[in-house]
N, C-alpha and C positions, 0 to 999 in steps of 0.2 A: 567497778573494779578495773584498775588500769591493767594493761597488758604486761607491765613490768612488775606486777605483784603476783606472787604465788603463795597461797595460804599454807602450803605444806613445807616450803623451804625458801630460803633467801636466794635471790638471783644475783645479789651483789657479792663479789669476792670479799672474804673477810681477811683483813690485815690486822692480826691480833696485837701486834706491837704498837699500833697507832690507833686502836679502837678502845674506847672506854665503854664497858658493858655493865649495865645495872638492871636489877629487877626490883619490884616493889610488892611487898605483901601488905595489902591495904585493909584497914578497919575504919570504923566511923570516926575515931578520935586520933589514931596514930597510924603512921606508916613505918614499916621496917624495910630499909633499903640495903640491899647487898650489891656489891660491885666488884668487878675484876679490873684492877688498875694496872696498866702496863708499867713494867719496871719495878713493881712491888711484889714481893713474894707472898704477902698475906692477902686474904679475901676481906675486903672492907665491909663493915656492917655498922649501920647507924639507924637509930630510932628517932623519928621526927614527929612533930605534930602534923596533922593532916592539912598541910599548907603547901601549895605548889611553889610559892616563892622560896620557901626553905629548901625544897627539893632542888630547885635550880641553883641555889647558892651552894648546896652540897656537891652537886656535879661540877660546879666551877672550882671548888676547893680540891676535889679529887683530880681534876684536870691539872691544877697547879702542882700537885704532888707528883704526878707523872712527869711533868716538865722538869721538876727538880731532879727526878731520877734519870733524866736524859732521854725521855720519850716524848715526842711531839704528838699530841692527840689531834687527829684529822677527822674523827668520827665518834659520835656519842650515840649509843643505841640503848634504849630503855624499853622495858616490857613489864606488863602486869596482867593479872587474870581478869577476864570479863566478870563483872558483878554489879553490885548496887550502884557504884559510881558511874557506870556507863563509859562513855567515850570522851567526856569533856577534857580530861587530863591529857589524853593523847593528842587532841586537837590543840590544846594550850601549849604543850611541849613542842609540837611541830611549828607552831607560830613563833617559838623562840629558838628555832634552828636546832632542835634536838630530835633525832630519829626515834620515833616511838611506835610501839606495837601493842596490841591487846590479844592475849592468848585465850583460846577456848579452854575453859577450865577442865572440861571432860577429856581433852586431848592429851593432857599431861599424865604420863604413866606414873603410878604410885606402887608402893610395895604391896604385895598380896598377903602379907602376914596378918594373922587374925587380930593381934593386938599390937599394931605397929605404933611406934612413938610418933606423935604429931605435935610440933610446936611451930611458932612463926619462924624461928631460926632454921629449922629443918625444912620448912616449906620454901624459904628463900633459896636454900641450897638446891632443892629439887627444881625450882623454876629457873635458876641460873644454869643448871646443867642442861635442861631442855632448851632454853633460849640459845645457849652457846651452840648446841647441835644444829638448831634451826639456822643460825647465822652462818654456819659452815656449809650450808646447803645440803645437809643430810636429811632425808625424809623420815617421817614418823617419829620425830622427837616431840613435836607439838604442832598445833595448827593455829594460825592467826585469823582474827576476825577482820573483815573489811571495815574500816573506820568511816562511818557516815558523817556527812556535814550536819550542822545544826538544823538547816532547813529540811534535810531528809528525815532526821529524827522527828522534827515537828510535824511533818506531813503524816506520820503514822499515828499521832496522838488522837485525832477524832475517831478513827475506827476502833482503837483500843479502848478509848473512853466509852464509846457506845456499847462495846461488848460488856464492859463492867456494869454499865447502867442497865442493860437488858438482864444481866444476872441478878442485879439488885431488885429489879422489877419482879422477877420470878420469885425471889425470896420473900418479898413483901406480900405478894398474892398468896403464896403457900402459907405464910404466917396467919393471914386473915382467915383463910379456909380452916386452918387448924383450930383457931380460937372458936369459930362458929361450930365446928364439929363437936366440941365439948358440950354444946347445948342441943345437939341433934339437928342442926341446921345444915343442909347440904345443897340447897338450891340457890343460895345467894351468890351472885356473880360480882366480885369486886372490881372487875374491869369495865363495868358499865359506866357511862358518863354520869348518871345520876345515882350512883350507888350510895353515896353518903346520905342523900335525901331519903332513900328507902330503908335506912337503918331504923327509923322511928316506927315502921310498921312491921318489922321483922318480929316473929314470935318463936319462942323456943318450942321444943317437942311437947312441953307441958302446957303450951298455950299462953305463956307469960312473956312480957316484954324483956328485952335484954337487961341485965343488971347495969347500974350506972357506971361502975368502973370499967366493965367490959366494953360498954358502948363508947366510953371516952377513949379507951385504948384503940378500938376499931377506927374511930374518927381520926386519931393521930396517924395510924397506919395508912388510911386512905389519903390523908394529906401528903404523906411521904410519897405514896404511889403517884399522886397527881403531879408532884414536883419532878419526880424521876421521868415521867412520861413527857413532861414539857421539855426537859433537858434533852431527851432523845430526839424529840421533834425539832428542837433548835439545831442540833448537830446535823440532822438530815437536811434541813432547809439550807444551812450554810454550805454544805457540800454541793447541793444542787446549784446554789448561787455561784460558787467558784467554778463549777464546770461550765455553766452558761456564760460566765464572764471571760473564760479562757478563749483566745482566738482559735477558730476552727482549723487554721492552717499550721498552728504551732505544734511542734513535736515535743514529746515529754510525757510525764505521768498522766496529765489530764487527757491527752489524746489516746493513751493506752486505755484509760478507764472508759472513755466513750466507745472505743472500738470493741472492747470485751463486753460491754453492756448491750451491744447490739445482738449478741448471741442469745437466741431464745432459750430461756431457762436460767440465765445469769442476770441478776439484778445489779443495781448500782453499788449496794453494800458489799457484795461478794467481789465485784470487779475492783472496787477501791482497795479492799483488803489484799487481793492478789497482787495488784500493781505495786503498792507501797511496801508490802512485806517481802516480795520476792522478785517479781518480774522486772522492776526498775533497778535492780541491784547490779545488772551487767555481769551475770554469772558466765563462767567460761564456756560451758557446753551443757548438753542435756544431762550428763552424769552428775555434774556439780549441782544442777538444778534439782534433780531427784534426791541427792544426798541432803541438800539444804532443807528440803521439805520433809525429810525423814520418811520417805516413801520407798526406801531401799530395804532389802532383806538383811538378816543377820544369820549367815550360815554357821553351822557348828560341825566341823569336820576334824576327825582325829582317828587315824588308822582306818578301820572298816566302818566307823560310825559316820553316817551322813544324815544330817537333819537340818531343818530350817527353824530357827527360833522365833520367826515372825518379823515384824517391822523393827528396824534399828532404833527408831524414835530419837535420833540424835540431832534432828534439825528443829525447824520452827514449828512448834505445836499448833499455833493458830493456822498456819498454812495446811498442815497435815489434816487437822480436823475439818477445816473448811473444804478441802479438796475431796475428802471421802464423802461428806454430805453433798457436795456438788455432783459427784459421780452418780449417786443414786438419783438426784434430780435430773441429771443429764439424760438418763435412760427414759425418763418420763416425757421430756420435751423434745428430745432429738432421736426418736425411735428409728428414723430412716438414715441416720448418719453412719459412716463407715465404722466409727468407734463403737456405736451401739450394736451394729451387726457383728462386729468382732467379739464383743462381750457375749452376745446371745449364742454364737456358735460354740463358745468354750464353756458355756453353762447349760448346754442342752440336756445334760443328765438330770437337771432339776434338783440336785442335792444342795442343801443350804450351805454346807461347808465350802463347796465349790464356788458359790456366789460370793461368800464372804472373802475368800481368797482372791478371786478375780476382780472384785470391786476395787481393791487396792491397786492392782495392775492397771485397771481402767483409769483410776485417779492419776496415776503416774503418767500414762499416755496422754490423758487430757491436759495435764499441766504442761507437758512438753509441747503439745499442739498449740496451746494458748501462748506459750512463750515464743514459738516460731511465728505465730500470727502477729504479735505486737512488735517483734524485733526484725523479722525478715519479710513480713507480709505474706507468708505462706498460708493459704486458706485450707483448713481441714476438709477432706472430701465429704460432700453432701451435708455440710453444716448449714442449718437454717438460721438466717439472720433477720433482725427487724429492719424495716426501712430506715435509711439514714435520715437524721433529723435535719 
């Protein structure tokens, strides 16, 4: 993220008489575009097919209308909510000299009425009002997402695909075990290399061989399991090949992954996830880092009431889940580090609730320590490292 970008407000002064402002409510087949055109008293609204070229033509037509009304357009600002379409449209618009932004959907305030009206037209009015406040430099109207390049998005795909494949592998194994449990079989291990060959000798609780349809279903599930495991292995081998091929003196994501993977207790998979999901994003400071990871609290204060509702969970769920798992693993492999001693001192009472609360604090501190390690070279105190390759 560049220094000239602030997610909470625009740092560029807004000249409303020379700025064409538009927001897009997107769906799979159609886009509803609302705009504020200088010189016109009405709010423009147009429904388009989901086509970027049509959107660009519409912006050009609105620009011509403003020119006929005596307003010269020097700036075009377009925004839409983050969603299924991702960031491709924002990159495409920027390549065509249109200033584009992507809003965090959860940052746009909505009515708290129990049965509020909700239509695409009302949503565009809400987005336009929030976007206009952001452009004016007023905080807390909405928050913008940093727009990654296509290469940055592509670098995240192997880790996310592997996560999906591991989940699919677990589902297949559980499905096989559930099928066998109906026949009283609980000792069969579907993860063994020769599991398919052993199906022929498996006997039910009554001492009978498995029925033919059940046996065929199990073989198909084992074939799926074998394919999934091969794909996981291919992703892991390709990642190792890329890390080995990257020059040792080169700075960037690969160097970050190699550095973090030297920490005892952190493997290549966790290091790759942390680097591409959060550490390589160039976040402003440690507070922004913790907020993006969703490891900050959600206080609830009103009058005399003071309570904590737990984690805000407003950030990256993969990072939050991975960091809490890593924090428990860190306590096993880095017992003599300053962070582990800090955790032990604050959980000396031995209560489970204290440990559950403090593990989140440890995960936050550990994430900040790793961020400082890869960005500023600050080594955490008493951290044990593997020898450099």
